[in-house]
Biotite code that builds the C-alpha atoms (Angstrom):
import biotite.structure as struc

atoms = struc.array([
    struc.Atom([-7.688, -11.525, -5.319], chain_id="A", res_id=1, res_name="UNK", atom_name="CA", element="C"),
    struc.Atom([-11.234, -12.198, -3.883], chain_id="A", res_id=2, res_name="UNK", atom_name="CA", element="C"),
    struc.Atom([-9.775, -12.298, -0.274], chain_id="A", res_id=3, res_name="UNK", atom_name="CA", element="C"),
    struc.Atom([-8.580, -8.682, -0.604], chain_id="A", res_id=4, res_name="UNK", atom_name="CA", element="C"),
    struc.Atom([-11.875, -7.253, -1.828], chain_id="A", res_id=5, res_name="UNK", atom_name="CA", element="C"),
    struc.Atom([-13.756, -4.905, 0.492], chain_id="A", res_id=6, res_name="UNK", atom_name="CA", element="C"),
    struc.Atom([-12.882, -2.234, 2.926], chain_id="A", res_id=7, res_name="UNK", atom_name="CA", element="C"),
    struc.Atom([-9.991, -2.471, 5.546], chain_id="A", res_id=8, res_name="UNK", atom_name="CA", element="C"),
    struc.Atom([-9.152, -0.182, 8.395], chain_id="A", res_id=9, res_name="UNK", atom_name="CA", element="C"),
    struc.Atom([-5.774, 0.301, 9.874], chain_id="A", res_id=10, res_name="UNK", atom_name="CA", element="C"),
    struc.Atom([-5.533, -1.063, 13.431], chain_id="A", res_id=11, res_name="UNK", atom_name="CA", element="C"),
    struc.Atom([-1.776, -1.112, 14.109], chain_id="A", res_id=12, res_name="UNK", atom_name="CA", element="C"),
    struc.Atom([1.444, 0.094, 12.613], chain_id="A", res_id=13, res_name="UNK", atom_name="CA", element="C"),
    struc.Atom([4.972, -0.809, 13.487], chain_id="A", res_id=14, res_name="UNK", atom_name="CA", element="C"),
    struc.Atom([8.192, 0.948, 12.396], chain_id="A", res_id=15, res_name="UNK", atom_name="CA", element="C"),
    struc.Atom([6.306, 2.903, 9.681], chain_id="A", res_id=16, res_name="UNK", atom_name="CA", element="C"),
    struc.Atom([8.152, 6.261, 10.461], chain_id="A", res_id=17, res_name="UNK", atom_name="CA", element="C"),
    struc.Atom([11.603, 4.441, 9.913], chain_id="A", res_id=18, res_name="UNK", atom_name="CA", element="C"),
    struc.Atom([10.232, 2.873, 6.687], chain_id="A", res_id=19, res_name="UNK", atom_name="CA", element="C"),
    struc.Atom([9.170, 6.472, 5.422], chain_id="A", res_id=20, res_name="UNK", atom_name="CA", element="C"),
    struc.Atom([12.622, 7.739, 6.435], chain_id="A", res_id=21, res_name="UNK", atom_name="CA", element="C"),
    struc.Atom([14.237, 5.077, 4.321], chain_id="A", res_id=22, res_name="UNK", atom_name="CA", element="C"),
    struc.Atom([12.035, 5.925, 1.384], chain_id="A", res_id=23, res_name="UNK", atom_name="CA", element="C"),
    struc.Atom([12.917, 9.609, 1.543], chain_id="A", res_id=24, res_name="UNK", atom_name="CA", element="C"),
    struc.Atom([9.830, 11.098, 2.907], chain_id="A", res_id=25, res_name="UNK", atom_name="CA", element="C"),
    struc.Atom([10.235, 14.392, 4.740], chain_id="A", res_id=26, res_name="UNK", atom_name="CA", element="C"),
    struc.Atom([9.459, 15.133, 8.348], chain_id="A", res_id=27, res_name="UNK", atom_name="CA", element="C"),
    struc.Atom([6.159, 17.092, 7.872], chain_id="A", res_id=28, res_name="UNK", atom_name="CA", element="C"),
    struc.Atom([4.735, 14.391, 5.417], chain_id="A", res_id=29, res_name="UNK", atom_name="CA", element="C"),
    struc.Atom([5.859, 11.652, 7.934], chain_id="A", res_id=30, res_name="UNK", atom_name="CA", element="C"),
    struc.Atom([4.128, 13.437, 10.790], chain_id="A", res_id=31, res_name="UNK", atom_name="CA", element="C"),
    struc.Atom([0.711, 13.669, 8.897], chain_id="A", res_id=32, res_name="UNK", atom_name="CA", element="C"),
    struc.Atom([1.058, 9.945, 7.604], chain_id="A", res_id=33, res_name="UNK", atom_name="CA", element="C"),
    struc.Atom([1.694, 8.724, 11.214], chain_id="A", res_id=34, res_name="UNK", atom_name="CA", element="C"),
    struc.Atom([-1.348, 10.328, 12.497], chain_id="A", res_id=35, res_name="UNK", atom_name="CA", element="C"),
    struc.Atom([-3.503, 9.032, 9.719], chain_id="A", res_id=36, res_name="UNK", atom_name="CA", element="C"),
    struc.Atom([-5.501, 5.861, 10.127], chain_id="A", res_id=37, res_name="UNK", atom_name="CA", element="C"),
    struc.Atom([-6.226, 4.955, 6.585], chain_id="A", res_id=38, res_name="UNK", atom_name="CA", element="C"),
    struc.Atom([-9.041, 2.688, 5.245], chain_id="A", res_id=39, res_name="UNK", atom_name="CA", element="C"),
    struc.Atom([-8.213, 0.627, 2.180], chain_id="A", res_id=40, res_name="UNK", atom_name="CA", element="C"),
    struc.Atom([-10.815, -0.225, -0.263], chain_id="A", res_id=41, res_name="UNK", atom_name="CA", element="C"),
    struc.Atom([-10.224, -3.026, -2.925], chain_id="A", res_id=42, res_name="UNK", atom_name="CA", element="C"),
    struc.Atom([-12.502, -3.394, -5.856], chain_id="A", res_id=43, res_name="UNK", atom_name="CA", element="C"),
    struc.Atom([-12.535, -4.818, -9.366], chain_id="A", res_id=44, res_name="UNK", atom_name="CA", element="C"),
    struc.Atom([-14.507, -3.460, -12.441], chain_id="A", res_id=45, res_name="UNK", atom_name="CA", element="C"),
    struc.Atom([-16.232, -5.560, -15.085], chain_id="A", res_id=46, res_name="UNK", atom_name="CA", element="C"),
    struc.Atom([-13.227, -5.186, -17.391], chain_id="A", res_id=47, res_name="UNK", atom_name="CA", element="C"),
    struc.Atom([-10.885, -6.929, -14.683], chain_id="A", res_id=48, res_name="UNK", atom_name="CA", element="C"),
    struc.Atom([-9.246, -3.761, -13.615], chain_id="A", res_id=49, res_name="UNK", atom_name="CA", element="C"),
    struc.Atom([-8.454, -3.668, -9.929], chain_id="A", res_id=50, res_name="UNK", atom_name="CA", element="C"),
    struc.Atom([-8.612, -0.610, -7.769], chain_id="A", res_id=51, res_name="UNK", atom_name="CA", element="C"),
    struc.Atom([-6.926, -0.045, -4.453], chain_id="A", res_id=52, res_name="UNK", atom_name="CA", element="C"),
    struc.Atom([-8.182, 3.257, -2.711], chain_id="A", res_id=53, res_name="UNK", atom_name="CA", element="C"),
    struc.Atom([-6.468, 4.563, 0.348], chain_id="A", res_id=54, res_name="UNK", atom_name="CA", element="C"),
    struc.Atom([-8.640, 7.010, 2.252], chain_id="A", res_id=55, res_name="UNK", atom_name="CA", element="C"),
    struc.Atom([-7.789, 9.285, 5.189], chain_id="A", res_id=56, res_name="UNK", atom_name="CA", element="C"),
    struc.Atom([-9.081, 12.608, 6.613], chain_id="A", res_id=57, res_name="UNK", atom_name="CA", element="C"),
    struc.Atom([-6.078, 14.091, 4.829], chain_id="A", res_id=58, res_name="UNK", atom_name="CA", element="C"),
    struc.Atom([-5.820, 12.620, 1.513], chain_id="A", res_id=59, res_name="UNK", atom_name="CA", element="C"),
    struc.Atom([-7.460, 9.864, -0.907], chain_id="A", res_id=60, res_name="UNK", atom_name="CA", element="C"),
    struc.Atom([-5.200, 8.083, -3.252], chain_id="A", res_id=61, res_name="UNK", atom_name="CA", element="C"),
    struc.Atom([-6.498, 5.504, -5.728], chain_id="A", res_id=62, res_name="UNK", atom_name="CA", element="C"),
    struc.Atom([-4.590, 3.234, -8.086], chain_id="A", res_id=63, res_name="UNK", atom_name="CA", element="C"),
    struc.Atom([-6.054, 1.187, -10.849], chain_id="A", res_id=64, res_name="UNK", atom_name="CA", element="C"),
    struc.Atom([-4.121, -1.823, -12.092], chain_id="A", res_id=65, res_name="UNK", atom_name="CA", element="C"),
    struc.Atom([-4.022, -5.096, -13.935], chain_id="A", res_id=66, res_name="UNK", atom_name="CA", element="C"),
    struc.Atom([-2.008, -7.721, -12.247], chain_id="A", res_id=67, res_name="UNK", atom_name="CA", element="C"),
    struc.Atom([1.680, -7.957, -13.777], chain_id="A", res_id=68, res_name="UNK", atom_name="CA", element="C"),
    struc.Atom([1.399, -4.868, -15.928], chain_id="A", res_id=69, res_name="UNK", atom_name="CA", element="C"),
    struc.Atom([3.575, -1.891, -15.056], chain_id="A", res_id=70, res_name="UNK", atom_name="CA", element="C"),
    struc.Atom([1.878, 1.399, -14.604], chain_id="A", res_id=71, res_name="UNK", atom_name="CA", element="C"),
    struc.Atom([2.682, 5.063, -13.716], chain_id="A", res_id=72, res_name="UNK", atom_name="CA", element="C"),
    struc.Atom([1.818, 5.759, -9.889], chain_id="A", res_id=73, res_name="UNK", atom_name="CA", element="C"),
    struc.Atom([1.836, 9.002, -8.136], chain_id="A", res_id=74, res_name="UNK", atom_name="CA", element="C"),
    struc.Atom([2.184, 7.894, -4.546], chain_id="A", res_id=75, res_name="UNK", atom_name="CA", element="C"),
    struc.Atom([0.624, 9.419, -1.424], chain_id="A", res_id=76, res_name="UNK", atom_name="CA", element="C"),
    struc.Atom([3.804, 11.393, -0.921], chain_id="A", res_id=77, res_name="UNK", atom_name="CA", element="C"),
    struc.Atom([3.883, 12.466, -4.561], chain_id="A", res_id=78, res_name="UNK", atom_name="CA", element="C"),
    struc.Atom([6.660, 10.242, -5.622], chain_id="A", res_id=79, res_name="UNK", atom_name="CA", element="C"),
    struc.Atom([6.408, 9.358, -9.369], chain_id="A", res_id=80, res_name="UNK", atom_name="CA", element="C"),
    struc.Atom([6.904, 5.610, -9.556], chain_id="A", res_id=81, res_name="UNK", atom_name="CA", element="C"),
    struc.Atom([6.888, 2.831, -12.104], chain_id="A", res_id=82, res_name="UNK", atom_name="CA", element="C"),
    struc.Atom([4.666, 0.188, -10.278], chain_id="A", res_id=83, res_name="UNK", atom_name="CA", element="C"),
    struc.Atom([3.786, -3.440, -10.835], chain_id="A", res_id=84, res_name="UNK", atom_name="CA", element="C"),
    struc.Atom([1.189, -5.428, -8.754], chain_id="A", res_id=85, res_name="UNK", atom_name="CA", element="C"),
    struc.Atom([1.588, -9.177, -8.830], chain_id="A", res_id=86, res_name="UNK", atom_name="CA", element="C"),
    struc.Atom([0.029, -12.152, -6.869], chain_id="A", res_id=87, res_name="UNK", atom_name="CA", element="C"),
    struc.Atom([2.845, -14.218, -5.564], chain_id="A", res_id=88, res_name="UNK", atom_name="CA", element="C"),
    struc.Atom([2.060, -17.158, -3.158], chain_id="A", res_id=89, res_name="UNK", atom_name="CA", element="C"),
    struc.Atom([-1.373, -15.684, -2.213], chain_id="A", res_id=90, res_name="UNK", atom_name="CA", element="C"),
    struc.Atom([0.315, -12.270, -1.481], chain_id="A", res_id=91, res_name="UNK", atom_name="CA", element="C"),
    struc.Atom([-0.452, -9.037, -3.365], chain_id="A", res_id=92, res_name="UNK", atom_name="CA", element="C"),
    struc.Atom([3.116, -7.749, -4.026], chain_id="A", res_id=93, res_name="UNK", atom_name="CA", element="C"),
    struc.Atom([3.361, -4.046, -5.001], chain_id="A", res_id=94, res_name="UNK", atom_name="CA", element="C"),
    struc.Atom([6.937, -2.891, -6.319], chain_id="A", res_id=95, res_name="UNK", atom_name="CA", element="C"),
    struc.Atom([7.556, 0.794, -6.718], chain_id="A", res_id=96, res_name="UNK", atom_name="CA", element="C"),
    struc.Atom([10.440, 1.976, -8.654], chain_id="A", res_id=97, res_name="UNK", atom_name="CA", element="C"),
    struc.Atom([11.715, 5.552, -8.901], chain_id="A", res_id=98, res_name="UNK", atom_name="CA", element="C"),
    struc.Atom([15.003, 7.574, -9.195], chain_id="A", res_id=99, res_name="UNK", atom_name="CA", element="C"),
    struc.Atom([16.983, 4.240, -9.063], chain_id="A", res_id=100, res_name="UNK", atom_name="CA", element="C"),
    struc.Atom([15.315, 3.191, -5.857], chain_id="A", res_id=101, res_name="UNK", atom_name="CA", element="C"),
    struc.Atom([12.739, 0.493, -5.212], chain_id="A", res_id=102, res_name="UNK", atom_name="CA", element="C"),
    struc.Atom([10.474, -0.506, -2.373], chain_id="A", res_id=103, res_name="UNK", atom_name="CA", element="C"),
    struc.Atom([7.923, -3.566, -1.907], chain_id="A", res_id=104, res_name="UNK", atom_name="CA", element="C"),
    struc.Atom([4.681, -3.522, -0.271], chain_id="A", res_id=105, res_name="UNK", atom_name="CA", element="C"),
    struc.Atom([3.383, -7.178, 0.458], chain_id="A", res_id=106, res_name="UNK", atom_name="CA", element="C"),
    struc.Atom([-0.300, -7.548, 1.355], chain_id="A", res_id=107, res_name="UNK", atom_name="CA", element="C"),
    struc.Atom([-1.452, -10.818, 2.711], chain_id="A", res_id=108, res_name="UNK", atom_name="CA", element="C"),
    struc.Atom([-4.686, -12.000, 4.442], chain_id="A", res_id=109, res_name="UNK", atom_name="CA", element="C"),
    struc.Atom([-3.908, -13.880, 7.705], chain_id="A", res_id=110, res_name="UNK", atom_name="CA", element="C"),
    struc.Atom([-6.560, -14.887, 10.237], chain_id="A", res_id=111, res_name="UNK", atom_name="CA", element="C"),
    struc.Atom([-9.070, -12.434, 8.796], chain_id="A", res_id=112, res_name="UNK", atom_name="CA", element="C"),
    struc.Atom([-6.601, -9.613, 8.940], chain_id="A", res_id=113, res_name="UNK", atom_name="CA", element="C"),
    struc.Atom([-4.831, -7.647, 6.136], chain_id="A", res_id=114, res_name="UNK", atom_name="CA", element="C"),
    struc.Atom([-1.127, -7.703, 6.955], chain_id="A", res_id=115, res_name="UNK", atom_name="CA", element="C"),
    struc.Atom([1.050, -5.087, 4.935], chain_id="A", res_id=116, res_name="UNK", atom_name="CA", element="C"),
    struc.Atom([4.771, -5.592, 5.028], chain_id="A", res_id=117, res_name="UNK", atom_name="CA", element="C"),
    struc.Atom([6.573, -2.522, 3.598], chain_id="A", res_id=118, res_name="UNK", atom_name="CA", element="C"),
    struc.Atom([10.256, -3.062, 2.832], chain_id="A", res_id=119, res_name="UNK", atom_name="CA", element="C"),
    struc.Atom([12.951, -0.517, 1.779], chain_id="A", res_id=120, res_name="UNK", atom_name="CA", element="C"),
    struc.Atom([16.444, -1.860, 1.798], chain_id="A", res_id=121, res_name="UNK", atom_name="CA", element="C"),
    struc.Atom([16.894, -3.270, 5.283], chain_id="A", res_id=122, res_name="UNK", atom_name="CA", element="C"),
    struc.Atom([14.011, -1.478, 6.864], chain_id="A", res_id=123, res_name="UNK", atom_name="CA", element="C"),
    struc.Atom([10.831, -3.383, 7.354], chain_id="A", res_id=124, res_name="UNK", atom_name="CA", element="C"),
    struc.Atom([7.419, -2.092, 8.623], chain_id="A", res_id=125, res_name="UNK", atom_name="CA", element="C"),
    struc.Atom([4.201, -4.100, 9.351], chain_id="A", res_id=126, res_name="UNK", atom_name="CA", element="C"),
    struc.Atom([0.875, -2.583, 9.261], chain_id="A", res_id=127, res_name="UNK", atom_name="CA", element="C"),
    struc.Atom([-2.150, -4.376, 10.223], chain_id="A", res_id=128, res_name="UNK", atom_name="CA", element="C"),
    struc.Atom([-5.799, -3.735, 8.914], chain_id="A", res_id=129, res_name="UNK", atom_name="CA", element="C"),
    struc.Atom([-8.989, -5.306, 9.995], chain_id="A", res_id=130, res_name="UNK", atom_name="CA", element="C"),
    struc.Atom([-12.156, -5.734, 7.712], chain_id="A", res_id=131, res_name="UNK", atom_name="CA", element="C"),
    struc.Atom([-14.642, -3.047, 8.065], chain_id="A", res_id=132, res_name="UNK", atom_name="CA", element="C"),
    struc.Atom([-18.233, -4.349, 8.256], chain_id="A", res_id=133, res_name="UNK", atom_name="CA", element="C"),
])
């Protein structure tokens, strides 16, 4: 998990609106999310609990988790999901399940960038973050 620690700033986003549509996010919320340029802050406390905080000018959302333990998550778009965070082949994989649906967000550090692949059914979005100094 060390490679994820620190603050990351969104630099590019591909197909995110289509991903949000597939998840079921309404038009107004998608417009706001498309304008937002979030920073992600990963940290860990002395109890081994990880934190992932997404910060924009519109909203800040933080989740705290232990790897491979399901927890209740209220997403940025206010879905109430059951979520599991796991490390799989060096990727931080977030699986959200709600109302019989499921989406996966895979986070991976490649060439000093944080690549986030968001998958809902057959719709894939790729968002790229660079480390903030």
